[in-house]
C-alpha positions as CSV (number, residue, x, y, z in Angstrom):
1,X,-112.4,-4.4,-79.1
2,X,-114.9,-4.6,-76.1
3,X,-112.1,-3.9,-73.7
4,X,-110.6,-1.0,-75.6
5,X,-114.3,0.6,-75.9
6,X,-114.6,0.1,-72.3
7,X,-111.2,2.1,-71.7
8,X,-112.2,4.7,-74.1
9,X,-115.6,5.3,-72.4
10,X,-114.0,5.7,-69.0
11,X,-111.5,8.1,-70.5
12,X,-114.1,10.1,-72.0
13,X,-116.3,10.2,-69.0
14,X,-113.1,11.3,-66.8
15,X,-112.4,14.0,-69.3
16,X,-116.0,15.1,-69.2
17,X,-115.9,15.3,-65.3
18,X,-112.7,17.3,-65.5
19,X,-114.5,19.8,-67.9
20,X,-117.3,20.0,-65.5
21,X,-115.2,20.6,-62.3
22,X,-112.9,23.0,-64.2
23,X,-115.9,24.8,-65.4
24,X,-117.3,25.1,-61.9
25,X,-114.0,26.1,-60.5
26,X,-113.1,28.8,-63.1
27,X,-116.6,30.0,-63.8
28,X,-116.5,28.4,-67.2
29,X,-119.9,28.8,-69.1
30,X,-120.8,31.8,-71.1
31,X,-117.9,34.2,-72.0
32,X,-119.7,37.1,-70.4
33,X,-120.3,34.9,-67.1
34,X,-116.4,33.9,-67.0
35,X,-115.4,37.7,-67.4
36,X,-117.7,38.6,-64.5
37,X,-116.3,35.9,-62.2
38,X,-112.8,37.1,-63.0
39,X,-113.7,40.6,-62.3
40,X,-115.3,39.5,-59.0
41,X,-112.1,37.6,-57.9
42,X,-110.1,40.5,-59.1
43,X,-112.1,42.7,-56.7
44,X,-111.7,40.3,-53.8
45,X,-108.0,40.0,-54.1
46,X,-107.6,43.9,-54.3
47,X,-109.8,44.4,-51.3
48,X,-107.7,41.8,-49.3
49,X,-104.6,43.5,-50.4
50,X,-105.9,47.1,-49.4
51,X,-107.2,45.6,-45.9
52,X,-103.7,44.1,-45.4
53,X,-101.9,47.2,-46.3
54,X,-104.3,49.4,-44.5
55,X,-103.0,51.5,-41.5
56,X,-106.0,50.3,-39.4
57,X,-104.5,46.9,-39.7
58,X,-102.7,45.9,-36.2
59,X,-100.4,43.1,-35.6
60,X,-99.7,41.8,-32.1
61,X,-96.5,40.2,-30.9
62,X,-94.3,39.8,-27.8
63,X,-91.1,41.8,-27.1
64,X,-90.6,42.7,-23.6
65,X,-94.1,42.8,-23.2
66,X,-97.4,42.6,-25.3
67,X,-96.9,44.9,-28.4
68,X,-99.2,46.1,-31.0
69,X,-98.3,47.8,-34.3
70,X,-100.0,49.0,-37.2
71,X,-99.1,47.5,-40.8
72,X,-97.3,50.7,-41.7
73,X,-95.4,51.0,-38.4
74,X,-96.9,54.3,-37.7
75,X,-98.6,53.5,-34.5
76,X,-97.4,51.0,-32.0
77,X,-98.7,50.3,-28.3
78,X,-97.2,48.4,-25.6
79,X,-98.3,46.9,-22.3
80,X,-95.7,45.5,-19.9
81,X,-94.9,45.5,-16.0
82,X,-92.9,44.0,-13.4
83,X,-93.3,42.5,-9.9
84,X,-90.3,42.4,-7.5
85,X,-90.6,40.6,-4.3
86,X,-88.5,41.3,-1.0
87,X,-87.6,39.4,1.9
88,X,-85.7,40.7,4.7
89,X,-84.0,38.8,7.8
90,X,-81.8,41.1,9.8
91,X,-79.8,40.9,13.1
92,X,-79.2,44.5,14.3
93,X,-76.6,45.2,16.9
94,X,-77.8,47.0,20.4
95,X,-75.9,50.1,20.0
96,X,-77.6,50.8,16.6
97,X,-81.1,50.1,17.9
98,X,-80.2,52.8,20.8
99,X,-78.9,55.2,18.2
100,X,-81.2,58.3,17.3
101,X,-82.2,60.2,14.3
102,X,-82.1,64.1,14.8
103,X,-84.7,66.0,12.4
104,X,-82.9,69.3,13.5
105,X,-79.3,68.8,14.2
106,X,-78.4,69.1,17.8
107,X,-82.1,69.4,19.0
108,X,-82.7,66.2,21.2
109,X,-86.4,67.1,21.2
110,X,-86.6,66.2,17.4
111,X,-84.8,63.0,17.7
112,X,-86.3,59.5,17.3
113,X,-84.8,56.2,18.3
114,X,-83.9,53.8,15.5
115,X,-85.0,51.0,17.6
116,X,-85.1,47.3,16.5
117,X,-85.7,46.1,13.1
118,X,-88.0,43.5,12.2
119,X,-88.1,40.7,9.6
120,X,-90.4,41.0,6.8
121,X,-91.6,40.4,3.4
122,X,-93.0,42.9,0.9
123,X,-94.0,43.3,-3.0
124,X,-91.2,46.0,-3.6
125,X,-92.5,46.7,-7.1
126,X,-95.8,46.0,-8.9
127,X,-95.9,48.0,-11.9
128,X,-97.8,48.3,-15.0
129,X,-96.3,50.2,-17.9
130,X,-98.3,51.6,-21.0
131,X,-96.4,52.9,-23.8
132,X,-96.8,53.9,-27.3
133,X,-95.4,55.6,-30.4
134,X,-97.0,57.5,-33.4
135,X,-95.8,58.3,-36.8
136,X,-92.2,57.2,-35.6
137,X,-91.6,60.7,-34.1
138,X,-94.0,61.0,-31.1
139,X,-93.9,58.8,-27.8
140,X,-95.7,58.4,-24.6
141,X,-95.2,56.4,-21.5
142,X,-97.4,56.0,-18.2
143,X,-96.1,53.9,-15.7
144,X,-97.9,53.0,-12.5
145,X,-96.7,51.4,-9.4
146,X,-99.4,49.6,-7.1
147,X,-97.0,48.4,-4.3
148,X,-97.7,51.6,-2.6
149,X,-94.0,52.4,-2.1
150,X,-93.5,49.7,0.2
151,X,-93.1,49.8,3.9
152,X,-96.8,49.0,4.4
153,X,-97.9,52.0,2.2
154,X,-101.0,51.7,0.1
155,X,-102.3,53.2,-2.9
156,X,-100.9,53.8,-6.4
157,X,-97.9,56.0,-7.2
158,X,-97.2,57.6,-10.9
159,X,-93.6,56.6,-12.0
160,X,-92.6,57.5,-15.3
161,X,-95.4,59.6,-17.2
162,X,-94.3,61.6,-20.0
163,X,-94.6,62.4,-23.8
164,X,-92.0,63.1,-26.0
165,X,-90.7,63.6,-29.8
166,X,-87.8,61.9,-31.3
167,X,-85.7,61.7,-34.5
168,X,-86.8,64.9,-35.5
169,X,-83.8,65.3,-37.9
170,X,-80.0,65.8,-38.0
171,X,-78.9,67.7,-35.0
172,X,-82.3,68.1,-33.5
173,X,-82.6,66.9,-29.9
174,X,-85.3,64.6,-28.6
175,X,-87.8,66.4,-26.2
176,X,-89.5,64.8,-23.4
177,X,-91.9,66.6,-20.9
178,X,-93.7,65.0,-17.6
179,X,-92.1,63.0,-14.6
180,X,-89.1,60.8,-15.0
181,X,-85.7,60.6,-13.6
182,X,-83.4,63.5,-13.9
183,X,-80.4,62.8,-15.9
184,X,-78.0,62.3,-13.0
185,X,-75.8,58.8,-12.3
186,X,-75.2,55.7,-13.9
187,X,-77.0,53.8,-11.1
188,X,-80.3,55.8,-11.3
189,X,-80.4,55.8,-14.9
190,X,-80.1,52.1,-15.0
191,X,-83.5,50.2,-14.9
192,X,-84.2,48.4,-11.6
193,X,-85.0,45.4,-13.8
194,X,-81.1,45.4,-14.8
195,X,-79.6,46.3,-11.5
196,X,-77.0,43.9,-9.8
197,X,-78.9,44.3,-6.5
198,X,-82.5,44.8,-5.7
199,X,-82.0,48.3,-4.5
200,X,-80.1,51.4,-5.5
201,X,-76.6,52.1,-3.7
202,X,-77.0,54.2,-0.5
203,X,-75.1,57.2,-2.0
204,X,-77.7,57.2,-4.9
205,X,-80.6,57.1,-2.4
206,X,-79.0,59.9,-0.4
207,X,-77.8,62.3,-3.0
208,X,-79.3,61.9,-6.4
209,X,-82.4,63.8,-7.4
210,X,-84.8,61.0,-8.4
211,X,-87.8,61.6,-10.4
212,X,-89.1,65.1,-11.0
213,X,-91.7,66.9,-13.1
214,X,-89.9,68.8,-15.9
215,X,-88.6,69.0,-19.5
216,X,-85.4,67.7,-20.9
217,X,-83.6,67.8,-24.4
218,X,-81.5,64.6,-25.1
219,X,-79.2,63.8,-27.8
220,X,-77.4,60.6,-29.0
221,X,-74.3,60.3,-31.4
222,X,-74.2,56.9,-33.1
223,X,-71.5,55.2,-34.8
224,X,-71.8,53.1,-38.1
225,X,-73.2,50.1,-36.1
226,X,-75.7,52.2,-34.4
227,X,-74.3,52.3,-31.1
228,X,-74.6,55.3,-29.1
229,X,-71.1,56.6,-28.6
230,X,-71.8,59.9,-27.0
231,X,-75.1,60.9,-25.1
232,X,-76.2,64.3,-23.8
233,X,-79.3,65.5,-21.8
234,X,-80.2,69.0,-20.3
235,X,-83.4,69.7,-18.3
236,X,-85.2,72.1,-16.2
237,X,-87.3,70.4,-13.2
238,X,-89.4,71.2,-10.2
239,X,-87.9,68.9,-7.7
240,X,-90.8,69.0,-5.2
241,X,-89.4,65.8,-3.5
242,X,-87.2,62.8,-3.9
243,X,-88.6,59.7,-5.5
244,X,-86.3,56.9,-4.0
245,X,-88.6,56.4,-1.0
246,X,-86.2,57.7,1.4
247,X,-85.6,61.3,2.8
248,X,-86.5,64.7,1.3
249,X,-84.1,66.3,-1.3
250,X,-85.4,69.7,-0.9
251,X,-88.9,71.0,-1.6
252,X,-89.8,73.7,-4.0
253,X,-87.7,75.7,-6.3
254,X,-86.3,74.7,-9.7
255,X,-83.4,72.6,-10.8
256,X,-81.3,72.6,-14.1
257,X,-79.8,69.1,-14.5
258,X,-77.5,67.8,-17.2
259,X,-75.4,64.8,-17.9
260,X,-72.8,63.9,-20.6
261,X,-71.7,60.1,-21.3
262,X,-69.2,58.6,-23.8
263,X,-67.8,55.3,-25.0
264,X,-64.1,55.9,-25.6
265,X,-63.8,52.2,-26.4
266,X,-66.2,49.8,-27.6
267,X,-65.8,46.5,-29.1
268,X,-68.6,43.6,-29.7
269,X,-70.0,44.5,-26.4
270,X,-66.9,45.2,-24.4
271,X,-66.7,48.7,-23.3
272,X,-65.4,51.6,-21.3
273,X,-68.0,54.1,-20.3
274,X,-67.3,57.5,-18.8
275,X,-69.9,60.3,-17.7
276,X,-70.4,63.4,-15.8
277,X,-73.5,65.2,-14.4
278,X,-74.3,68.4,-12.5
279,X,-77.4,69.8,-11.1
280,X,-77.9,73.3,-9.8
281,X,-80.9,73.4,-7.4
282,X,-82.9,76.2,-5.7
283,X,-85.2,75.5,-2.6
284,X,-88.2,77.4,-1.6
285,X,-90.1,77.0,1.7
286,X,-94.0,77.2,2.0
287,X,-95.5,80.0,3.8
288,X,-96.0,79.4,7.4
289,X,-99.2,80.7,9.6
290,X,-99.5,84.6,9.4
291,X,-97.9,84.6,6.0
292,X,-94.5,84.5,7.1
293,X,-92.0,82.3,4.7
294,X,-90.1,79.6,6.8
295,X,-86.3,79.1,6.2
296,X,-85.8,76.6,3.3
297,X,-83.9,73.6,4.3
298,X,-82.4,70.5,2.8
299,X,-82.2,67.1,4.3
300,X,-80.1,64.2,3.1
301,X,-81.0,60.9,4.6
302,X,-81.3,57.0,3.7
303,X,-81.8,53.6,4.9
304,X,-79.4,50.7,4.0
305,X,-79.7,48.9,0.7
306,X,-82.8,47.2,2.2
307,X,-85.9,48.7,1.5
308,X,-87.7,47.5,4.7
309,X,-85.2,48.8,7.2
310,X,-86.0,52.3,8.6
311,X,-83.9,55.6,7.8
312,X,-80.5,54.9,9.8
313,X,-78.3,58.0,8.7
314,X,-79.7,61.6,8.3
315,X,-78.3,65.2,8.3
316,X,-81.4,66.5,9.7
317,X,-82.9,69.8,8.1
318,X,-80.0,72.0,7.1
319,X,-80.9,75.7,6.2
320,X,-80.1,76.3,2.6
321,X,-81.6,78.1,-0.3
322,X,-79.8,75.9,-3.0
323,X,-77.3,73.4,-3.6
324,X,-74.9,72.1,-6.5
325,X,-74.6,68.4,-7.1
326,X,-71.6,67.1,-9.2
327,X,-71.3,63.5,-10.2
328,X,-68.9,61.3,-12.1
329,X,-69.2,57.8,-13.2
330,X,-67.2,55.0,-14.8
331,X,-67.8,51.5,-16.0
332,X,-65.9,48.8,-17.5
333,X,-67.2,45.6,-19.3
334,X,-65.1,42.8,-20.5
335,X,-66.7,39.4,-21.6
336,X,-70.1,37.9,-20.7
């Protein structure tokens, strides 16, 4: 009996302790106090859910750079960049070093000696990229290069700087305005993060228009797998100069540039890509002393696919008030 009484006493004490703890945890006491505590807990849960679903709540994650996104995905902001380092070791022939570049064809007084090429290192690109989207229809990009263009250059250069509107509805093209690459050529439209070589090919440096200030309309036609099967772009630009770091492609005037591409065959990453582009461009010369206007010219020049080397080929200044560029492109990918 004594052992049973002890066990019953311990059980009763345990039940009493549980009741006390349960009363403290659930706000037990008077019925009025319990209802007040339940209401307080509900208010706190509702406030937490409201905060989590608030458009002011941002989440941060990493995807090709640091990204910030609102809970309703109406606002995104990204910070990214790149650093490319280039080293050059060369051995030039004497005949090449003794060759000359003519600023004006046939005028020896405007020629300069190519001379010897030195070995060297440079930070080829050191860029920061700020980008964002609003309400899933508006976008902006601000990209700056702190490498100063290489070749010992200093200062900061603006690269892609634009605002745009996208996904505006069926058959409504995307709109972009600012400074960016004119839609011309597969090589140029490929990011330098993804190029096979560290530089554009020499024909791209020589003839393609580069970045210009202007406006463009863009359209993409996707298949059921959301793959861009047909793309088109058409824009008007003010081509004040080239942006590839070599030569002057023609100063002043306006340019109308367009490009169409398609994937006639696509299967799990394997593809055939075809494209064509055209650009009609006019040149204008700045007034000279006395108010007269100089004859507009265009120059095509390039260094090799090595940024630290000097310009090796140049047409010199060709009198022209405009030009028509035509380009074709093709690519085949099979396997990794």
